[in-house]
N, C-alpha and C positions, 0 to 999 in steps of 0.2 A: 586626702586632704589636711592638711595641718590645721588643726585647731588655735587660732589666735590666742596670745595670754588673754586676755581677757575675755574669749571663752569658756576656756580652761577656769577661770576663774570662777564663772558664772555657775558653771557644770558644780564644781566642787561646792558652794554655793548650794545649790538645789541637792545635791547630796547628804549634807547637814541638815538642813531643812527636812527631810526624806525620815531623815532619823531623831526627829524631834529636838537637834541642838537649840542650847538656848545662845540668847547675846551673837546673832548672827553678824559679825561686821565682814565687809568688803572693802579692802585700802586702796584706792589709787597711790603707788609710791612713785609712780615712774616720776618726778622730780625731784624728790629727796633721799632715793637709793638705788644706789650703784648697783646693786646684788641682782635687786629682784623688782620685778615693777609694780607687782598686787601682793597682799596680803590676807588671807582667808581667816579670818577667828574666831571661835565659836567655843563654847562651854557645853559638855555636860554633866549629867547628876551622878550616875553611877558608873564603878569600872565597866560593868556592861553594857551600858550607854553608850561609852566611850569607846570601845570592843568597835560596836556596830557602827559608828561615825564612820570612823577610821575604816572598815572594810568597806562600806558603803560609798565614799570618798576613791577611796582605789580600784574596786570595782564599776563605778561610773567613769570613770577616768580613763580606763584598763579598755573599757568597749569602744570607745573612740579614738583609743591606738594611744595613748598618755600613760607615761607609765614614772612614778618615782625616781629620780636618779641618786637619793639620799631620803632616809627617813631616821629621826633619831624619837628615843622616850618609846615608854609602856604605858598604857590605861591605867596598871598600876601606883605608877610612880604619878601621875594626875596631870602627865604632859603629856604630848605626841604633834610632834610637827613630821610633812613631809614637806621633799622640796620638789618643785615639779619644776627647775630653772627659773621662772620670769614668773610664777607661783610659788607662793608659800604659805602651805598649811597649817594653823596650830589650833588645836584643841586639847584646851582646860579643863582641869574638873573646877 
């Protein structure tokens, strides 16, 4: 069974929290954005933590059969993005 967009977003939030991300925000953008329904935004304190957060998000969602269609950025750059279609995950330093 395919997860709904809100379920994907909530799983991403849980994964970010699992790796002690800070400033975690789940934004409902359905009324103002044409390319995504939800944005998950969070911060990490170091390059290793950023890598751990992104890996946890990917692992958690992959276990539910959800894989990103696109990703951008690197932990070294201080910004990473995972595009899950209706859910976009941004991780900032």
